[in-house]
KOLDO-817407 format. One record per residue: residue in three letters; z, y, x of N, C-alpha, C in turn. Coordinates in steps of 0.05 Angstrom, whole numbers, padded with zeros to 5 digits, always signed. Layout:
# KOLDO-817407
ALAZYXZYXZYX;...
This chain:
# KOLDO-817407
MET+00226-00157+00154+00253-00157+00167+00257-00132+00182;VAL+00278-00118+00177+00285-00093+00191+00304-00103+00215;LYS+00292-00098+00238+00306-00106+00264+00328-00085+00270;TYR+00322-00060+00267+00340-00038+00272+00341-00020+00248;LYS+00362-00020+00232+00361-00006+00209+00364+00025+00215;LYS+00351+00040+00198+00351+00069+00201+00377+00081+00188;LEU+00399+00080+00201+00423+00088+00192+00438+00102+00213;LEU+00437+00129+00215+00448+00143+00238+00467+00163+00227;ILE+00489+00170+00245+00508+00190+00238+00497+00216+00250;CYS+00494+00236+00233+00481+00260+00240+00497+00275+00266;SER+00523+00273+00263+00539+00284+00287+00533+00273+00313;ALA+00526+00246+00316+00518+00235+00338+00492+00242+00350;ILE+00471+00245+00331+00446+00252+00340+00444+00281+00347;ALA+00463+00295+00336+00462+00325+00340+00481+00335+00364;ALA+00492+00315+00377+00513+00322+00398+00501+00340+00420;SER+00515+00361+00425+00504+00381+00444+00510+00375+00472;THR+00493+00387+00491+00500+00385+00518+00495+00412+00531;SER+00502+00417+00554+00498+00442+00567+00474+00445+00586;PHE+00457+00425+00586+00432+00426+00603+00407+00420+00583;ALA+00386+00428+00596+00359+00424+00580+00351+00395+00581;HIS+00336+00385+00560+00328+00358+00561+00299+00355+00564;ALA+00292+00335+00581+00262+00328+00580+00253+00312+00556;ALA+00231+00320+00548+00219+00303+00523+00203+00281+00536;THR+00216+00258+00537+00203+00233+00549+00202+00212+00527;ILE+00178+00200+00521+00176+00178+00505+00173+00154+00524;ASP+00195+00139+00525+00194+00114+00542+00177+00092+00531;ASN+00165+00077+00548+00148+00056+00539+00127+00065+00519;SER+00114+00088+00525+00097+00101+00507+00072+00086+00499;GLY+00064+00067+00515+00040+00052+00508+00048+00022+00502;PHE+00071+00016+00497+00081-00012+00491+00074-00033+00511;GLU+00071-00024+00536+00066-00043+00559+00091-00063+00562;ASP+00114-00051+00558+00136-00068+00560+00149-00080+00532;GLY+00129-00083+00516+00137-00096+00490+00153-00078+00473;TRP+00174-00088+00460+00190-00070+00440+00212-00052+00456;SER+00212-00054+00482+00232-00040+00496+00230-00009+00489;ASP+00255+00003+00482+00261+00030+00474+00251+00038+00446;TRP+00238+00019+00432+00228+00025+00407+00247+00007+00385;ASN+00249+00019+00361+00262+00005+00340+00240-00002+00319;GLU+00240-00025+00309+00217-00036+00294+00226-00046+00267;THR+00209-00038+00246+00210-00051+00219+00184-00066+00215;GLU+00186-00092+00211+00164-00106+00204+00149-00100+00179;PRO+00123-00107+00175+00108-00123+00192+00094-00105+00216;ALA+00103-00109+00240+00092-00097+00263+00090-00117+00286;ALA+00071-00113+00303+00066-00133+00324+00054-00117+00349;LEU+00051-00131+00372+00038-00120+00395+00008-00132+00394;SER-00009-00115+00405-00039-00123+00403-00050-00119+00431;SER-00069-00135+00436-00084-00133+00461-00108-00113+00460;ASP-00112-00104+00435-00132-00084+00430-00121-00057+00437;ALA-00124-00047+00461-00110-00023+00469-00130+00000+00477;TYR-00120+00024+00475-00134+00046+00486-00132+00048+00515;LYS-00108+00043+00527-00103+00044+00554-00084+00022+00561;GLY-00085+00008+00583-00071-00015+00592-00079-00041+00576;SER-00057-00057+00572-00063-00083+00561-00051-00088+00535;LYS-00036-00068+00524-00022-00072+00497-00024-00044+00482;SER-00022-00048+00457-00015-00027+00438+00003-00039+00416;LEU+00010-00019+00397+00025-00026+00372+00005-00030+00350;LYS+00010-00052+00335-00005-00058+00312+00013-00061+00287;ILE+00010-00045+00269+00027-00047+00243+00005-00055+00221;GLN+00016-00079+00209-00001-00094+00191+00004-00091+00162;GLY+00023-00073+00154+00026-00068+00127+00053-00053+00121;SER+00059-00047+00095+00081-00032+00089+00105-00050+00086;PRO+00132-00043+00093+00138-00016+00103+00137-00015+00135;GLY+00121-00026+00147+00119-00027+00177+00121+00000+00189;ARG+00138+00004+00208+00141+00030+00222+00156+00024+00248;VAL+00155+00043+00268+00171+00042+00290+00181+00068+00295;TYR+00205+00072+00310+00214+00098+00319+00229+00096+00346;GLN+00232+00118+00359+00247+00120+00383+00261+00147+00384;ASN+00287+00150+00391+00301+00172+00395+00294+00185+00420;VAL+00290+00213+00421+00280+00226+00444+00296+00252+00446;ASP+00305+00258+00472+00319+00285+00474+00299+00308+00477;VAL+00305+00330+00466+00288+00355+00465+00307+00379+00470;ASP+00293+00401+00476+00306+00428+00475+00308+00439+00450;ARG+00329+00454+00443+00330+00465+00415+00312+00490+00412;ASN+00302+00493+00388+00288+00517+00383+00263+00521+00402;THR+00250+00499+00405+00228+00500+00424+00203+00487+00412;GLN+00178+00496+00419+00154+00484+00408+00146+00459+00426;TYR+00138+00439+00411+00129+00414+00424+00102+00406+00409;THR+00089+00388+00423+00065+00374+00410+00069+00345+00415;LEU+00069+00330+00392+00068+00302+00392+00038+00290+00391;SER+00033+00272+00408+00006+00262+00410+00006+00232+00411;ALA-00015+00218+00402-00020+00190+00407-00049+00184+00401;TYR-00057+00163+00414-00083+00152+00410-00082+00129+00387;VAL-00099+00131+00367-00097+00115+00343-00124+00104+00335;LEU-00119+00083+00317-00143+00068+00308-00137+00057+00281;GLY-00149+00068+00260-00144+00059+00233-00134+00082+00215;LYS-00117+00075+00196-00106+00094+00179-00076+00093+00177;GLY-00064+00115+00186-00032+00116+00187-00023+00142+00189;GLN+00001+00144+00204+00016+00167+00206+00033+00169+00231;ILE+00036+00192+00245+00054+00195+00267+00071+00222+00259;GLY+00095+00223+00271+00110+00244+00265+00136+00246+00279;ILE+00153+00266+00271+00181+00268+00280+00198+00273+00259;ASN+00224+00267+00264+00247+00269+00243+00272+00274+00258;ASP+00286+00299+00254+00311+00301+00268+00333+00296+00251;LEU+00329+00283+00229+00352+00274+00209+00371+00296+00204;ASN+00361+00320+00206+00376+00345+00197+00358+00363+00181;GLY+00337+00353+00170+00321+00370+00154+00292+00375+00164;LEU+00289+00372+00189+00262+00377+00202+00244+00351+00201;PHE+00221+00350+00187+00203+00328+00185+00176+00340+00188;LYS+00162+00330+00209+00135+00339+00212+00118+00313+00216;SER+00094+00312+00205+00078+00289+00208+00049+00293+00207;GLU+00033+00274+00217+00003+00279+00217-00010+00253+00208;LYS-00023+00254+00186-00038+00231+00177-00067+00229+00188;PHE-00077+00205+00191-00103+00202+00202-00118+00176+00190;ASN-00144+00179+00193-00160+00155+00184-00184+00157+00200;VAL-00186+00139+00223-00207+00140+00242-00216+00111+00247;SER-00241+00109+00254-00254+00081+00257-00257+00074+00289;SER-00247+00093+00307-00247+00087+00335-00226+00102+00349;TRP-00216+00091+00372-00193+00104+00383-00197+00135+00387;THR-00176+00149+00375-00177+00179+00373-00150+00189+00378;LYS-00151+00212+00392-00124+00226+00398-00116+00244+00374;VAL-00095+00242+00362-00083+00259+00340-00059+00273+00352;SER-00055+00295+00342-00032+00313+00351-00018+00326+00329;LYS+00007+00332+00332+00022+00349+00313+00041+00367+00327;THR+00039+00394+00324+00053+00413+00336+00075+00424+00318;PHE+00099+00426+00331+00122+00434+00315+00144+00447+00330;THR+00161+00461+00319+00184+00475+00333+00210+00460+00326;THR+00226+00452+00344+00251+00441+00341+00271+00460+00328;ALA+00293+00449+00317+00315+00467+00305+00340+00466+00322;SER+00362+00464+00309+00387+00468+00324+00400+00441+00333;THR+00384+00418+00331+00393+00395+00343+00375+00389+00368;ASN+00387+00373+00386+00374+00369+00412+00363+00338+00414;SER+00360+00325+00392+00351+00299+00393+00334+00295+00366;LEU+00313+00278+00369+00298+00272+00344+00285+00245+00346;GLN+00274+00236+00324+00261+00208+00323+00231+00214+00324;VAL+00218+00200+00342+00187+00199+00342+00181+00173+00326;PHE+00163+00176+00307+00157+00151+00291+00129+00149+00287;ALA+00119+00124+00281+00093+00115+00274+00095+00096+00248;LYS+00078+00099+00230+00078+00083+00207+00051+00075+00196;HIS+00053+00056+00177+00028+00046+00163+00025+00065+00139;ASP+00000+00064+00126-00005+00082+00104-00004+00068+00077;ASN+00007+00043+00077+00009+00027+00053-00017+00013+00045;SER-00036+00015+00061-00063+00002+00052-00063-00027+00062;SER-00085-00041+00059-00086-00070+00065-00095-00074+00095;ASN-00104-00053+00108-00115-00055+00135-00094-00051+00159;ASP-00098-00062+00182-00082-00056+00205-00086-00029+00216;VAL-00066-00017+00229-00069+00006+00244-00058+00003+00270;ARG-00068+00017+00292-00060+00012+00318-00052+00039+00332;PHE-00032+00040+00350-00022+00063+00364-00019+00057+00393;ASP-00024+00076+00409-00023+00074+00437-00017+00103+00451;SER-00006+00102+00475-00003+00124+00494+00008+00149+00479;PHE+00032+00148+00468+00048+00170+00458+00054+00189+00480;SER+00055+00215+00470+00065+00235+00490+00080+00258+00474;LEU+00098+00270+00486+00112+00293+00473+00116+00315+00493;THR+00101+00336+00493+00100+00358+00511+00105+00384+00499;LYS+00117+00403+00516+00124+00430+00506+00097+00446+00503;GLY+00098+00462+00481+00078+00479+00476+00059+00468+00453;SER+00038+00485+00449+00019+00477+00427-00002+00456+00436;SER-00015+00445+00416-00036+00423+00422-00059+00435+00437;SER-00070+00421+00456-00095+00429+00471-00117+00414+00461;GLY-00115+00398+00442-00137+00383+00431-00127+00365+00409;GLY-00146+00349+00396-00139+00331+00376-00132+00346+00350;GLY-00129+00330+00327-00125+00342+00301-00097+00353+00299;ASP-00093+00373+00281-00067+00384+00275-00072+00399+00250;SER-00075+00383+00228-00080+00393+00200-00056+00401+00185;GLY-00033+00398+00199-00008+00406+00184-00001+00387+00162;GLY-00006+00361+00166-00001+00342+00144+00029+00341+00135;GLY+00047+00350+00151+00075+00349+00142+00087+00376+00135;ASP+00073+00396+00137+00084+00424+00134+00092+00427+00104;THR+00114+00442+00100+00123+00447+00073+00108+00470+00062;GLY+00112+00471+00034+00097+00494+00020+00112+00498-00006;GLY+00098+00510-00025+00111+00515-00052+00120+00543-00058;GLY+00109+00564-00042+00117+00590-00047+00144+00597-00033;ASP+00158+00613-00047+00186+00621-00037+00203+00598-00036;THR+00212+00589-00013+00230+00566-00011+00259+00571-00013;GLY+00265+00597-00010+00293+00604-00013+00311+00593+00008;SER+00300+00586+00031+00316+00577+00053+00336+00598+00062;GLY+00360+00589+00072+00383+00609+00074+00397+00616+00049;SER+00406+00643+00046+00420+00649+00020+00399+00655-00002;GLY+00409+00654-00025+00394+00657-00049+00382+00632-00060;ILE+00369+00634-00083+00359+00611-00097+00327+00613-00095;ALA+00316+00591-00089+00286+00591-00086+00272+00599-00112;SER+00253+00616-00112+00240+00624-00137+00224+00601-00148;ASN+00215+00584-00133+00199+00563-00140+00216+00543-00160;ILE+00243+00545-00158+00260+00530-00175+00263+00544-00205;THR+00267+00569-00203+00273+00585-00227+00251+00597-00243;ASN+00227+00600-00231+00205+00612-00243+00185+00597-00260;GLY+00193+00572-00262+00176+00552-00278+00153+00542-00266;SER+00147+00549-00241+00121+00540-00228+00123+00511-00222;ILE+00146+00499-00217+00148+00471-00208+00167+00458-00226;PHE+00190+00469-00237+00211+00455-00248+00213+00464-00276;ASP+00222+00446-00295+00231+00450-00320+00261+00446-00321;LEU+00273+00460-00340+00304+00457-00343+00310+00439-00368;GLU+00329+00422-00362+00341+00405-00385+00367+00415-00390;GLY+00370+00427-00414+00396+00441-00419+00395+00472-00416;ASN+00383+00487-00437+00378+00514-00431+00400+00532-00438;ASP+00423+00522-00450+00444+00540-00458+00470+00527-00450;PRO+00485+00540-00430+00480+00566-00416+00457+00558-00393;HIS+00444+00578-00385+00425+00576-00364+00441+00573-00338;PRO+00433+00557-00321+00448+00553-00293+00445+00574-00276;LEU+00427+00593-00277+00428+00613-00256+00448+00635-00262;VAL+00472+00634-00248+00493+00652-00251+00486+00679-00238;ASN+00476+00680-00213+00465+00703-00199+00445+00695-00180;SER+00437+00716-00162+00414+00708-00145+00422+00688-00124;ASP+00447+00681-00124+00456+00660-00103+00467+00634-00112;THR+00471+00632-00140+00488+00612-00149+00475+00598-00173;LEU+00472+00572-00175+00467+00554-00197+00493+00540-00206;GLU+00497+00539-00232+00521+00527-00243+00512+00508-00265;PHE+00518+00483-00261+00510+00461-00280+00534+00452-00297;VAL+00534+00453-00321+00557+00447-00337+00549+00432-00362;PRO+00546+00405-00359+00536+00388-00380+00553+00386-00404;LEU+00580+00390-00402+00596+00391-00425+00593+00415-00442;GLU+00578+00436-00433+00569+00458-00449+00542+00455-00460;ALA+00524+00448-00440+00495+00446-00446+00490+00424-00466;ARG+00503+00400-00461+00501+00378-00477+00474+00366-00483;HIS+00457+00367-00464+00427+00359-00466+00428+00327-00465;ILE+00413+00316-00481+00409+00286-00481+00380+00279-00479;THR+00373+00255-00470+00347+00244-00468+00349+00217-00483;PRO+00326+00206-00493+00327+00181-00509+00339+00157-00497;ASN+00334+00154-00470+00346+00131-00456+00369+00139-00438;GLY+00378+00162-00441+00401+00174-00423+00428+00162-00428;ASN+00446+00164-00408+00472+00152-00409+00493+00173-00406;GLY+00489+00198-00419+00507+00217-00418+00495+00245-00423;TRP+00510+00266-00416+00500+00295-00420+00487+00302-00395;ARG+00467+00317-00396+00451+00328-00373+00450+00358-00372;HIS+00450+00371-00349+00443+00397-00343+00429+00397-00317;GLU+00402+00396-00315+00385+00391-00293+00360+00407-00294;TYR+00350+00411-00267+00322+00417-00265+00307+00392-00256;LYS+00281+00389-00267+00266+00370-00261+00236+00379-00257;VAL+00223+00366-00237+00194+00371-00232+00178+00367-00257;LYS+00162+00389-00266+00148+00387-00291+00128+00366-00290;GLU+00120+00355-00314+00102+00332-00316+00075+00338-00302;SER+00064+00363-00304+00038+00369-00292+00039+00369-00261;ALA+00062+00370-00250+00063+00371-00221+00074+00344-00209;ARG+00074+00322-00222+00084+00297-00213+00062+00281-00198;VAL+00068+00270-00174+00050+00255-00160+00065+00232-00146;ALA+00051+00214-00133+00062+00189-00121+00082+00199-00096;MET+00102+00184-00094+00121+00189-00071+00106+00191-00044;THR+00086+00172-00039+00070+00172-00015+00051+00194-00013;GLU+00047+00210-00035+00032+00235-00032+00046+00260-00031;THR+00072+00259-00028+00089+00284-00028+00108+00283-00004;TYR+00107+00309+00008+00128+00317+00028+00146+00336+00014;GLU+00171+00331+00013+00190+00351-00002+00216+00349+00011;VAL+00229+00372+00011+00257+00376+00021+00274+00391+00003;PHE+00296+00380-00007+00314+00395-00023+00341+00399-00010;GLU+00351+00421-00009+00377+00428+00007+00394+00446-00008;ALA+00421+00438-00011+00439+00458-00024+00468+00453-00014;THR+00484+00472-00016+00513+00469-00014+00524+00463-00042;VAL+00537+00440-00043+00545+00430-00072+00574+00430-00074;LYS+00585+00443-00094+00615+00443-00099+00617+00428-00127;VAL+00635+00410-00129+00638+00393-00152+00669+00395-00162;GLU+00669+00404-00187+00695+00407-00198+00695+00387-00224;MET+00710+00366-00221+00711+00343-00239+00736+00333-00247;SER+00741+00323-00274+00764+00311-00281+00765+00283-00268;ASP+00790+00274-00262+00794+00246-00251+00779+00228-00267;GLY+00767+00207-00254+00751+00187-00269+00723+00194-00274;GLY+00714+00218-00268+00689+00226-00274+00667+00216-00256;LYS+00645+00215-00266+00620+00206-00249+00596+00221-00257;THR+00581+00231-00237+00558+00247-00242+00534+00240-00221;ILE+00510+00246-00229+00488+00244-00211+00478+00274-00204;ILE+00477+00281-00179+00471+00307-00172+00442+00311-00161;SER+00428+00289-00155+00400+00291-00149+00387+00263-00151;GLN+00363+00261-00159+00349+00236-00160+00317+00240-00160;HIS+00306+00218-00148+00276+00217-00151+00272+00197-00175;HIS+00259+00204-00195+00252+00189-00219+00224+00178-00220;ALA+00223+00154-00229+00195+00141-00233+00184+00150-00259;SER+00158+00144-00262+00145+00153-00288+00154+00139-00312;ASP+00167+00113-00307+00180+00101-00329+00207+00109-00329;THR+00224+00092-00339+00255+00100-00340+00270+00095-00316;GLY+00254+00080-00294+00269+00073-00271+00274+00096-00251;THR+00292+00093-00234+00297+00115-00215+00293+00101-00186;ILE+00285+00120-00167+00277+00112-00140+00301+00121-00121;SER+00315+00142-00126+00336+00150-00110+00357+00162-00128;LYS+00381+00160-00120+00404+00174-00137+00425+00182-00116;VAL+00436+00205-00120+00461+00214-00104+00483+00217-00124;TYR+00504+00203-00123+00527+00203-00139+00552+00216-00128;VAL+00568+00227-00147+00595+00235-00141+00612+00223-00160;SER+00629+00204-00152+00639+00184-00172+00670+00177-00164;ASP+00687+00179-00185+00714+00168-00180+00719+00144-00199;THR+00706+00123-00190+00706+00098-00206+00713+00074-00187;ASP+00712+00051-00200+00723+00026-00188+00698+00012-00174;GLU+00675+00024-00171+00654+00010-00160+00657+00005-00129;SER+00653-00020-00123+00658-00030-00094+00637-00020-00074;GLY+00647-00022-00049+00627-00016-00027+00627+00012-00014;PHE+00644+00029-00024+00644+00057-00017+00671+00063+00000;ASP+00674+00087+00006+00696+00095+00023+00724+00093+00010;ASP+00723+00099-00017+00749+00099-00032+00747+00077-00053;SER+00728+00077-00069+00724+00056-00088+00747+00050-00108;VAL+00765+00071-00112+00788+00069-00129+00785+00086-00154;ALA+00787+00076-00178+00783+00090-00201+00803+00111-00208;ASP+00794+00134-00218+00813+00152-00232+00836+00163-00212;ASN+00830+00164-00186+00852+00175-00169+00847+00202-00158;GLY+00825+00215-00167+00819+00241-00158+00806+00242-00132;ILE+00799+00221-00122+00781+00219-00096+00755+00209-00103;PHE+00734+00227-00099+00708+00221-00109+00689+00212-00085;ASP+00679+00188-00090+00660+00177-00070+00632+00191-00073;VAL+00621+00199-00052+00593+00210-00050+00578+00187-00038;TYR+00557+00180-00053+00539+00155-00043+00512+00159-00055;VAL+00493+00144-00041+00466+00144-00049+00457+00117-00055;ARG+00439+00115-00075+00426+00089-00080+00394+00092-00079;LEU+00382+00076-00064+00354+00080-00059+00341+00051-00065;ARG+00316+00054-00079+00303+00028-00086+00281+00024-00066;ASN+00284+00000-00048+00267-00004-00026+00240-00015-00038;THR+00221-00019-00018+00194-00025-00025+00189-00052-00039;ASN+00211-00068-00037+00210-00094-00052+00222-00091-00080;GLY+00229-00067-00089+00242-00061-00115+00271-00068-00116;LYS+00284-00073-00093+00314-00078-00093+00328-00054-00085;GLU+00351-00048-00098+00365-00025-00094+00384-00028-00071;GLU+00386-00008-00052+00404-00008-00030+00422+00017-00034;LYS+00448+00012-00027+00466+00032-00033+00483+00038-00006;HIS+00491+00064-00001+00507+00068+00022+00526+00093+00017;ALA+00550+00090+00029+00570+00112+00026+00565+00135+00044;LEU+00567+00160+00034+00562+00183+00049+00590+00196+00056;GLY+00610+00191+00042+00636+00202+00046+00653+00208+00021;THR+00672+00224+00021+00690+00228-00002+00697+00259-00005;ILE+00701+00268-00026+00711+00295-00033+00733+00295-00055;LYS+00749+00316-00057+00766+00317-00080+00754+00339-00099;SER+00763+00342-00123+00753+00361-00143+00756+00390-00131;GLY+00735+00405-00130+00736+00431-00121+00725+00432-00091;GLY+00720+00408-00078+00709+00407-00052+00679+00412-00051;SER+00668+00418-00028+00639+00425-00026+00632+00409+00000;PHE+00603+00406+00000+00588+00393+00022+00559+00400+00020;ASN+00545+00398+00043+00517+00404+00044+00502+00378+00037;LEU+00480+00381+00023+00465+00358+00014+00435+00365+00024;LYS+00424+00346+00035+00394+00347+00041+00382+00321+00032;VAL+00360+00324+00018+00343+00303+00006+00316+00306+00016;VAL+00304+00286+00031+00277+00292+00043+00261+00266+00034;ASN+00238+00272+00022+00216+00251+00017+00195+00257+00037;ASN+00191+00242+00058+00172+00245+00077+00149+00224+00070;TYR+00133+00231+00051+00109+00213+00042+00121+00183+00036;GLY+00141+00182+00022+00152+00153+00015+00175+00143+00032;ASP+00182+00158+00054+00204+00153+00071+00228+00172+00059;VAL+00248+00164+00046+00268+00181+00036+00292+00180+00053;ASP+00304+00203+00060+00329+00207+00075+00347+00224+00060;VAL+00374+00216+00058+00394+00232+00043+00415+00238+00064;ALA+00426+00262+00068+00445+00269+00086+00466+00286+00073;ALA+00490+00279+00077+00514+00292+00066+00540+00285+00081;LEU+00559+00302+00085+00584+00296+00097+00582+00282+00123;GLY+00562+00290+00139+00558+00279+00167+00544+00252+00170;THR+00535+00242+00147+00522+00216+00149+00493+00217+00135;THR+00474+00206+00147+00446+00203+00136+00438+00173+00130;PHE+00428+00168+00108+00416+00142+00102+00389+00144+00091;GLY+00370+00128+00101+00343+00132+00093+00327+00104+00094;ILE+00308+00099+00077+00291+00077+00080+00264+00083+00067;PRO+00245+00069+00072+00218+00072+00056+00226+00063+00028;VAL+00214+00077+00007+00223+00070-00020+00196+00061-00036;GLU+00203+00046-00059+00182+00038-00075+00168+00063-00087;ASP+00140+00061-00086+00124+00083-00095+00121+00084-00125;ASP+00113+00106-00136+00108+00109-00163+00087+00129-00167;SER+00065+00125-00183+00044+00144-00185+00049+00171-00194;GLU+00071+00173-00211+00079+00199-00221+00111+00203-00220;SER+00119+00201-00195+00147+00206-00189+00154+00235-00192;TYR+00180+00242-00194+00189+00269-00195+00217+00270-00188;PHE+00226+00295-00178+00250+00299-00166+00267+00316-00187;LYS+00294+00309-00190+00312+00324-00208+00338+00329-00192;PHE+00350+00350-00200+00376+00357-00189+00392+00374-00209;GLY+00420+00369-00206+00438+00386-00222+00464+00370-00229;ASN+00469+00363-00253+00492+00350-00262+00488+00332-00285;TYR+00484+00308-00280+00480+00286-00301+00504+00270-00305;LEU+00521+00279-00322+00548+00269-00328+00547+00240-00341;GLN+00557+00219-00327+00554+00194-00336+00575+00186-00357;SER+00568+00174-00380+00589+00163-00399+00595+00133-00392;GLN+00615+00132-00373+00620+00103-00364+00650+00103-00356;ASP+00662+00081-00366+00690+00075-00361+00696+00069-00332;PRO+00711+00087-00319+00716+00086-00291+00728+00058-00279;TYR+00740+00044-00297+00752+00017-00289+00733-00006-00291;THR+00720-00009-00315+00703-00031-00322+00673-00024-00314;LEU+00667+00000-00311+00639+00011-00308+00623+00005-00332;ASP+00632-00002-00354+00619-00005-00378+00610+00022-00389;GLU+00587+00024-00402+00578+00047-00415+00594+00050-00439;CYS+00599+00077-00444+00612+00084-00470+00594+00105-00482;GLY+00590+00103-00508+00570+00121-00520+00544+00106-00525;GLU+00527+00117-00541+00501+00105-00550+00480+00123-00538;SER+00458+00110-00526+00436+00127-00516+00424+00142-00538;GLY+00419+00169-00531+00407+00188-00549+00426+00200-00571;ASN+00453+00190-00570+00470+00199-00590+00491+00218-00578;SER+00486+00243-00581+00505+00263-00568+00534+00262-00580;ASP+00538+00256-00605+00564+00254-00616+00579+00232-00603;SER+00564+00209-00596+00581+00187-00585+00588+00194-00556;PHE+00571+00209-00542+00581+00217-00516+00605+00238-00517;LYS+00605+00254-00538+00629+00273-00541+00653+00257-00543;GLU+00653+00235-00561+00675+00217-00567+00683+00204-00540;CYS+00666+00193-00525+00668+00180-00500+00682+00197-00481;PHE+00674+00222-00476+00686+00237-00454+00714+00245-00465;LYS+00717+00248-00490+00743+00256-00500+00764+00233-00494;ASP+00754+00208-00501+00772+00185-00496+00776+00181-00466;LEU+00759+00186-00450+00762+00184-00420+00777+00205-00407;GLY+00783+00228-00422+00796+00250-00412+00780+00269-00394;ILE+00754+00267-00398+00735+00284-00380+00733+00312-00393;THR+00749+00330-00384+00748+00357-00396+00734+00376-00377;LYS+00729+00369-00352+00719+00388-00332+00698+00372-00317;ALA+00672+00386-00316+00651+00375-00302+00631+00396-00294;LYS+00636+00408-00273+00621+00430-00263+00610+00427-00235;VAL+00584+00428-00229+00573+00429-00206+00560+00456-00199;THR+00569+00467-00176+00559+00494-00169+00541+00490-00143;MET+00519+00501-00143+00500+00498-00119+00493+00526-00110;THR+00499+00530-00084+00488+00555-00069+00470+00547-00045;ASN+00457+00567-00032+00439+00562-00012+00418+00542-00019;VAL+00407+00543-00042+00390+00522-00053+00363+00529-00043;SER+00348+00507-00033+00320+00509-00026+00305+00485-00033;TYR+00280+00489-00040+00265+00466-00046+00235+00472-00034;THR+00224+00454-00016+00198+00458-00004+00182+00432-00013;ARG+00157+00436-00013+00141+00412-00020+00110+00418-00014;LYS+00097+00395-00006+00072+00396-00001+00060+00369-00010;THR+00037+00370-00028+00024+00346-00037-00003+00343-00026;ASN-00013+00317-00023-00040+00316-00013-00060+00322-00030;
C-alpha cells in the first residue's frame, strides 16, 4: 500500500528562495514513528536500533521511504545512515540528479554517499529494499556539507558510459555504436552535431510484433541488463511535428520479451485520463505509462503541446525506480524488473485510429501501415531532439 504517492510537481520542489537552507533530516532515527517520512509498504518500525529505541525496517519490495530536505544549490553534501542488511540509500532532486549507495552488511554499519547539488534547493532523501527476501534496517540518517569523513562511498549511483553529451551536442555513446543500435538506417537521424531527427514515414522500419513504423535508437542486445542493475539518465529537448490524430512513442524501457516497462507518448487521440483526451483536434497529450512491481500499468498526464511545440524530457532509471519529467511534471514509481531490459528513444509512430483506438494495419506488414497512415491522414510525423545525453552505470 502506497501511503504517500511519489508524484511531485517539479516547479514546486525547485521553488527558489533568497536565503541559504540548512540540510536537516527530521526524525532521522524514526524515534517519532513515521513523522516527516513518506512510506511505501512493506515497511515498519523496529526495536532493533543502532541508537535510541527505534529504527526503520523494510521487509520487501517495493518498500521505500523518503523525506524532502532543503539544501543549498551547487554545494557538496554527504548523506549518511547506519544500516543493517542489504539495501540502498540515496538522494533524488526530481530534476535529473540521482545518487545512491548500495550496501550488504551483517552488523550495524555507517554508509555514506557524497554528491554535489545542482540548481534546485530541495531534494528527496530515500531508503529502499534491494528486492531480496530479507529485511533491511536503517537508523540515524544525517546530511552534512562537505565530503565523507568515514564510511563507504563506492559511487554506486554515479553515471558513466563515456562522453555523455550533457549540454549542447549529441552524446557520442549514442551515435558511435558502443551502446545503441539504430532501427531505421535511411535516413540516418544524425542531422548535425547538435540534432537528431526521427522520421518514421521515411525510414519505414518495422519489427515482427510492432504496431507501426519505427525510427529509434535502442540499447544493443549485448548491453542489456536488469532494471535493478542499471542506473541511467536520458535527457533531450524534444520537438514534435505531427499531423492531427497522430500518436507516437518517444521513449520506452522494453522488457526482454515483447512487453514494455515504461512508455512516453505524444498523442492526439480519444484516450481518457489525460489533460486533453480529445481526438484529432491538434492538441497532443504528453503522458507516461509505467508498469509497477505487481505487473499493473499506471499512467499519468505530463501536459499538452501542439504540433511544432517543444519540451524538455528526462527519463531516469535509478536501479528499478523510474522517474519521467516533462512540461513541469514528474511521475515515478518502482517498476517491474526484467533480466534483460533495454532503453529505446526516437519516434515510434503508432498505427491506431484516434477515435476508437483500434489498431489499423497488420503487425510486420509495412504495406498495411502505409495504407493505414494514408487513411488516417498522417502525412507528417517528425521528432527532433537536441541537447541529447545518455548516461549509464551497470553493476
